N, C-alpha and C positions, 0 to 999 in steps of 0.2 A: 736507267728508262732510256729509248731513243726520243727523237724529237716525234714530234705529234705527227701523225701520216694523214696521206690524203682519207678523206671521210671522217675524222674525227671533229667534233666541236672546237672551234677554238675558244679558248678560256678569255672571258671578259677581264679589263683591267683597266685601271687610270694611272697615268704617268704623267709627268712636267718634261716637255721638251726643255733644248737646251736655252732657249729666250725666254723659258718662264711662262708657254702656254699650257694650261690644261687640256688633256688628250683624254677620251675614252674612247676603246673600240667600238663599243656599243652605237655612240655618236657618229663616227667614222665610216661604221657600216649602213647607217640611215640613207649614205649619199649614195653607196657603191661597194665595190669589192676593195680591198685593203691589201695593199703587198706590206707586208712584215717583217722587214731584212734587218735580224740581231748582228753584232759585231763586238767583236774588241780591238782597238788602236794598234796593237802590237802583233796581231796576226796579220800575216803577209798574204793569205788569201782573202782576207777583208781587204785590204790595201788593195788588192790586183782588181777584186769583182764590184766594189763599191764604184768607182769611175765609170763601170758598163751602167750601172744600176740610175747612176746619173744620168747617164745618157737617154736612157729610156724615158725617165722623168723627162728631159726637157725636148727631147722629141716630141711628145704630146704633152708640151707645156703643164704637164703637171695633172690635167684636166682632159677630160673627154667632152665631148661636145652634143651629146642628146640628150644633155639632163642627166644622166648617170655620170660620177665620176670616179676615178681609182685613187685610191688614197697610196700614195708610196711614203712609208715611214720608214725610217731608222731605230734602231733599240740599242743604244751602247750600253756596255757593262763597265765603263769606266767615267769618271768624276766629270762635271761640268768643262774644266778646265782642261783637261785631256781632251776631250771630245770637240770642244771647240777648235781646238789646233789642228784634230786629226780632218774635218771637216773644212777647214782653209788650206790644210796641204792638200789634199785631195779634189778640193772644187765643191764639193758637197753643198747641193742648195738646197734639198729636200728636207722637211722637216726631222728632226731626229730627238727621240725622248731616251731617257735617263733613266735606268733601270737602277735600284739600291745597289752599291757596289759593294754592299756587307752580306746581302743576303739573297740577291738578285731573285726576288721573288715573281715577275712576269719570265725569264729565262728558265726559273724552274718549272712554271706553271705548263711550259710549253715543250719541257723534255731536253731543254740543249744538252747536248753533249759535246758538242763544236761549234765555231763558227767561222766562216758563216751561215748562219741557218737563213733561209727567206721561205715565208709561205704567201702563197694567195689565200686567200679568204671572202668566199663569197659571201654576199650582204646577209643571207640566213645563218651567218656563222660556221659554214661548212669550209674545212679545209680542202683546197683542191691541188695544190701543188706543196708540197714540202720537200725542199732543197737541202743538202747539206755540204758544205765545202764549194766547189767552183765547179757547176756542170754548164757548157756551155749550151745543151739542147733546153735545159729551163729558162736559160737569160732570154733565147728566144720564143719559148713558148710564153714566158709573161709578157715582152714585148708585144707579141700576137694578141694576147687577151687584153691588154691595154688598148691597142687600138680597134680591136672589135667591140668593147667596151665603149669605147668614144666615137664608135662607126666611122672611124677613120680608114684607110689604109693603111696596110702593115708597113713600116719601115726597117730594113735592116738596121739592126743593132750594130754589128761589125760591118767596117769598112771593108771595101775590095783591097786586099793587098794585105790588109793586117791580120800579124801574125797572132791568132787566140789559142789557146792550149783546150781542148775538150774538157777537161779533169784536173782538179787540183783539190788535194784533202783539204779540210778544213784543221 
């Protein structure tokens, strides 16, 4: 089964963050769109992609300014200790959830076959972006969507002169 496609309804779920906070997709969607980013710490493409996702998070302060906010949240397929080490090593400050490392119920519900897999989920639960691996254009699209949701101007994710590949398989 491939990752859920745009137009599909995102399965609701409840998980715990690395720091022990309770999270449900339904509660987050009540505040605005959700960027849901699945990863495994040993994945080189995840290691490449997540600092750019962090850049999007920081550029927009993790919040929008028009009453709506975009929640950017990671979903780790590793245990708490290893995930915490990854977050520290790659400077990730947005919240990260822990999928059960034995059965991966949320990863399976979303049809993951590769990581990273990133979804943009609208408040009604519809998936609008489903991105597998590293796709530079998808990161541009997500950054634009975060800015538009917050009523902000679009800030380029990639810096002038920065060498960024267009695609890397997950």
